[in-house]
Z-matrix of the N, CA and C atoms (Angstrom, degrees):
N
C 1 1.440
C 2 1.529 1 108.78
N 3 1.314 2 119.87 1 127.69
C 4 1.458 3 122.13 2 -179.44
C 5 1.530 4 111.48 3 -67.39
N 6 1.330 5 113.94 4 151.78
C 7 1.468 6 120.00 5 -179.71
C 8 1.520 7 108.94 6 -69.61
N 9 1.315 8 115.21 7 144.56
C 10 1.471 9 117.51 8 177.98
C 11 1.519 10 110.36 9 -63.02
N 12 1.304 11 117.93 10 153.32
C 13 1.459 12 121.64 11 -177.07
C 14 1.536 13 113.36 12 -58.12
N 15 1.310 14 118.77 13 -32.93
C 16 1.460 15 120.67 14 -179.45
C 17 1.519 16 110.36 15 -66.50
N 18 1.332 17 117.96 16 -35.66
C 19 1.470 18 121.27 17 177.99
C 20 1.522 19 110.45 18 -68.93
N 21 1.316 20 116.35 19 -37.79
C 22 1.470 21 119.97 20 177.80
C 23 1.526 22 110.80 21 -65.06
N 24 1.304 23 115.28 22 -43.12
C 25 1.466 24 119.78 23 179.70
C 26 1.531 25 109.84 24 -65.47
N 27 1.324 26 117.37 25 -40.95
C 28 1.461 27 120.95 26 179.33
C 29 1.526 28 110.48 27 -65.89
N 30 1.328 29 116.65 28 -41.87
C 31 1.463 30 119.87 29 178.75
C 32 1.525 31 110.56 30 -65.32
N 33 1.330 32 116.67 31 -41.66
C 34 1.464 33 120.58 32 178.08
C 35 1.527 34 110.66 33 -64.72
N 36 1.324 35 118.02 34 -39.17
C 37 1.463 36 121.38 35 178.18
C 38 1.522 37 110.40 36 -65.87
N 39 1.337 38 117.13 37 -42.25
C 40 1.465 39 120.33 38 178.93
C 41 1.522 40 110.76 39 -65.08
N 42 1.330 41 117.03 40 -40.97
C 43 1.464 42 121.46 41 178.51
C 44 1.528 43 110.49 42 -64.55
N 45 1.322 44 116.71 43 -41.90
C 46 1.466 45 120.92 44 178.43
C 47 1.526 46 110.84 45 -64.62
N 48 1.327 47 116.75 46 -43.07
C 49 1.463 48 120.40 47 178.88
C 50 1.523 49 110.85 48 -63.36
N 51 1.315 50 117.51 49 -40.61
C 52 1.464 51 120.74 50 178.49
C 53 1.528 52 110.51 51 -65.45
N 54 1.329 53 116.91 52 -42.21
C 55 1.464 54 120.50 53 179.84
C 56 1.528 55 110.71 54 -64.01
N 57 1.323 56 116.83 55 -43.59
C 58 1.469 57 120.43 56 179.12
C 59 1.529 58 110.01 57 -63.93
N 60 1.319 59 116.92 58 -41.64
C 61 1.459 60 120.94 59 178.60
C 62 1.523 61 111.27 60 -62.01
N 63 1.325 62 117.16 61 -45.56
C 64 1.467 63 120.39 62 178.34
C 65 1.522 64 111.66 63 -63.60
N 66 1.335 65 116.91 64 -39.66
C 67 1.460 66 120.37 65 179.21
C 68 1.530 67 110.20 66 -64.41
N 69 1.326 68 117.26 67 -44.33
C 70 1.466 69 120.27 68 179.74
C 71 1.526 70 110.96 69 -66.57
N 72 1.319 71 117.00 70 -37.65
C 73 1.461 72 120.47 71 176.69
C 74 1.525 73 110.76 72 -63.30
N 75 1.331 74 116.10 73 -40.93
C 76 1.470 75 120.69 74 177.50
C 77 1.533 76 110.51 75 -62.26
N 78 1.334 77 116.74 76 -45.15
C 79 1.471 78 120.50 77 178.89
C 80 1.530 79 111.13 78 -64.31
N 81 1.328 80 116.90 79 -38.54
C 82 1.455 81 121.19 80 178.44
C 83 1.525 82 111.12 81 -64.76
N 84 1.328 83 116.60 82 -41.78
C 85 1.464 84 119.84 83 177.63
C 86 1.522 85 111.26 84 -63.93
N 87 1.320 86 117.18 85 -40.93
C 88 1.463 87 119.96 86 177.68
C 89 1.521 88 111.59 87 -64.24
N 90 1.319 89 116.96 88 -40.74
C 91 1.468 90 120.56 89 177.72
C 92 1.525 91 110.48 90 -64.66
N 93 1.325 92 116.47 91 -40.46
C 94 1.461 93 120.37 92 178.39
C 95 1.529 94 110.91 93 -65.31
N 96 1.316 95 117.63 94 -41.27
C 97 1.469 96 120.96 95 176.08
C 98 1.521 97 110.79 96 -61.54
N 99 1.332 98 116.98 97 -41.07
C 100 1.468 99 120.46 98 178.84
C 101 1.526 100 110.76 99 -64.84
N 102 1.326 101 116.66 100 -40.57
C 103 1.463 102 120.05 101 178.00
C 104 1.525 103 111.35 102 -64.50
N 105 1.311 104 116.75 103 -41.60
C 106 1.467 105 120.04 104 178.59
C 107 1.524 106 110.72 105 -64.01
N 108 1.328 107 116.78 106 -41.73
C 109 1.467 108 120.03 107 178.70
C 110 1.527 109 110.39 108 -64.03
N 111 1.318 110 116.61 109 -41.67
C 112 1.468 111 119.96 110 178.68
C 113 1.531 112 110.63 111 -64.22
N 114 1.323 113 116.64 112 -39.07
C 115 1.471 114 120.07 113 179.00
C 116 1.529 115 110.83 114 -65.59
N 117 1.337 116 116.94 115 -41.98
C 118 1.468 117 119.60 116 178.02
C 119 1.529 118 110.69 117 -64.31
N 120 1.311 119 116.69 118 -42.04
C 121 1.464 120 120.71 119 179.07
C 122 1.530 121 110.43 120 -63.71
N 123 1.310 122 116.69 121 -44.96
C 124 1.460 123 120.56 122 179.46
C 125 1.520 124 111.23 123 -63.43
N 126 1.322 125 116.83 124 -41.89
C 127 1.471 126 120.02 125 179.08
C 128 1.525 127 110.61 126 -64.57
N 129 1.324 128 116.91 127 -40.63
C 130 1.467 129 120.26 128 178.10
C 131 1.519 130 112.03 129 -64.13
N 132 1.322 131 116.23 130 -43.17
C 133 1.465 132 119.65 131 178.82
C 134 1.525 133 111.26 132 -67.85
N 135 1.326 134 116.94 133 -36.68
C 136 1.463 135 120.16 134 176.81
C 137 1.530 136 110.04 135 -62.34
N 138 1.320 137 116.17 136 -44.06
C 139 1.467 138 120.22 137 178.81
C 140 1.532 139 110.52 138 -62.60
N 141 1.325 140 116.34 139 -42.89
C 142 1.466 141 120.86 140 179.10
C 143 1.529 142 110.63 141 -63.00
N 144 1.334 143 117.25 142 -44.47
C 145 1.460 144 120.70 143 178.78
C 146 1.523 145 111.50 144 -63.96
N 147 1.320 146 116.10 145 -41.51
C 148 1.462 147 120.10 146 -179.69
C 149 1.530 148 110.91 147 -65.12
N 150 1.326 149 117.03 148 -38.86
C 151 1.459 150 120.74 149 177.33
C 152 1.534 151 110.78 150 -64.12
N 153 1.332 152 116.46 151 -44.86
C 154 1.465 153 119.89 152 179.07
C 155 1.529 154 110.62 153 -64.19
N 156 1.327 155 117.30 154 -41.98
C 157 1.459 156 120.98 155 179.10
C 158 1.524 157 111.06 156 -63.09
N 159 1.328 158 116.56 157 -43.18
C 160 1.461 159 120.82 158 179.81
C 161 1.519 160 111.02 159 -62.96
N 162 1.327 161 117.17 160 -42.04
C 163 1.465 162 118.76 161 -179.97
C 164 1.527 163 111.17 162 -67.15
N 165 1.333 164 117.36 163 -36.40
C 166 1.470 165 119.72 164 177.61
C 167 1.523 166 111.20 165 -67.00
N 168 1.319 167 116.28 166 -42.40
C 169 1.465 168 119.84 167 179.11
C 170 1.528 169 110.00 168 -64.44
N 171 1.330 170 116.80 169 -42.20
C 172 1.466 171 120.67 170 178.79
C 173 1.525 172 110.67 171 -60.97
N 174 1.324 173 116.69 172 -43.58
C 175 1.465 174 120.17 173 178.63
C 176 1.525 175 111.05 174 -64.00
N 177 1.328 176 116.89 175 -39.56
C 178 1.465 177 119.85 176 179.38
C 179 1.524 178 111.12 177 -67.03
N 180 1.323 179 117.55 178 -39.98
C 181 1.467 180 120.75 179 178.72
C 182 1.521 181 109.98 180 -65.48
N 183 1.331 182 116.99 181 -42.26
C 184 1.472 183 119.68 182 178.07
C 185 1.525 184 110.97 183 -62.90
N 186 1.343 185 116.46 184 -42.36
C 187 1.466 186 119.68 185 178.28
C 188 1.524 187 110.57 186 -62.80
N 189 1.323 188 116.24 187 -40.30
C 190 1.463 189 120.01 188 178.87
C 191 1.529 190 110.64 189 -64.84
N 192 1.319 191 116.95 190 -41.74
C 193 1.465 192 120.23 191 177.81
C 194 1.522 193 111.27 192 -63.97
N 195 1.328 194 116.48 193 -41.28
C 196 1.466 195 120.63 194 179.31
C 197 1.520 196 110.48 195 -63.45
N 198 1.330 197 116.55 196 -43.26
C 199 1.466 198 119.35 197 178.26
C 200 1.520 199 111.21 198 -65.45
N 201 1.320 200 117.21 199 -36.75
C 202 1.459 201 120.37 200 177.17
C 203 1.516 202 111.84 201 -64.14
N 204 1.345 203 116.35 202 -41.89
C 205 1.464 204 120.02 203 177.45
C 206 1.526 205 111.17 204 -65.95
N 207 1.334 206 116.26 205 -41.20
C 208 1.465 207 119.96 206 178.48
C 209 1.533 208 110.68 207 -64.18
N 210 1.310 209 117.02 208 -39.51
C 211 1.466 210 121.16 209 177.46
C 212 1.521 211 110.44 210 -63.37
N 213 1.315 212 116.44 211 -40.90
C 214 1.469 213 120.56 212 178.86
C 215 1.529 214 110.88 213 -63.68
N 216 1.331 215 117.08 214 -45.09
C 217 1.469 216 121.08 215 179.28
C 218 1.525 217 110.12 216 -63.35
N 219 1.321 218 116.08 217 -43.55
C 220 1.469 219 119.70 218 179.77
C 221 1.530 220 110.87 219 -64.77
N 222 1.309 221 116.99 220 -40.90
C 223 1.469 222 119.94 221 178.38
C 224 1.526 223 110.81 222 -62.51
N 225 1.328 224 117.10 223 -42.88
C 226 1.467 225 120.34 224 177.98
C 227 1.528 226 111.06 225 -64.73
N 228 1.333 227 117.03 226 -40.91
C 229 1.468 228 120.18 227 179.96
C 230 1.524 229 110.52 228 -65.46
N 231 1.317 230 116.66 229 -42.45
C 232 1.469 231 119.19 230 179.13
C 233 1.526 232 110.50 231 -67.38
N 234 1.297 233 117.61 232 -37.31
C 235 1.472 234 120.44 233 179.56
C 236 1.521 235 110.14 234 -67.13
N 237 1.313 236 118.13 235 -33.25
C 238 1.463 237 120.84 236 -179.07
C 239 1.524 238 111.49 237 -74.76
N 240 1.326 239 118.13 238 -27.51
C 241 1.459 240 120.76 239 -174.90
C 242 1.525 241 113.46 240 -112.40
N 243 1.281 242 117.98 241 11.26
C 244 1.459 243 118.96 242 -176.69
C 245 1.506 244 109.35 243 -131.25
N 246 1.330 245 115.69 244 131.88
C 247 1.453 246 120.53 245 177.49
C 248 1.522 247 108.36 246 -86.84
N 249 1.320 248 117.92 247 126.88
C 250 1.463 249 120.03 248 -177.65
C 251 1.523 250 113.15 249 -62.02
N 252 1.337 251 118.36 250 -15.82
C 253 1.466 252 120.23 251 -179.62
C 254 1.509 253 111.73 252 -88.46
N 255 1.338 254 117.87 253 9.43
C 256 1.460 255 119.59 254 171.78
C 257 1.477 256 117.53 255 112.32
N 258 1.319 257 121.27 256 -9.83
C 259 1.452 258 120.87 257 -176.53
C 260 1.504 259 111.89 258 -126.45
N 261 1.328 260 116.66 259 166.29
C 262 1.452 261 118.50 260 177.78
C 263 1.515 262 110.88 261 -74.01
N 264 1.294 263 118.91 262 159.33
C 265 1.446 264 123.05 263 -178.47
C 266 1.489 265 112.12 264 -80.53
């Protein structure tokens, strides 16, 4: 005996709802995977930028220290060879 039309419609509605749910779940998983990939990429680039920034700052601090030491040596050399009253020693 064939199923009554209301049962067919209900079964078709349930099948359609399940298919739509699975499709939306699939799209949600893909969006979540894309977000995770973007987060990993952003974190990697942030780490790379921070490393480059740190190395530049370190180089600048070393250069500043070197110039400070050179200034100190030059000041001592000039003080040793220069008379404060205007003439050489």
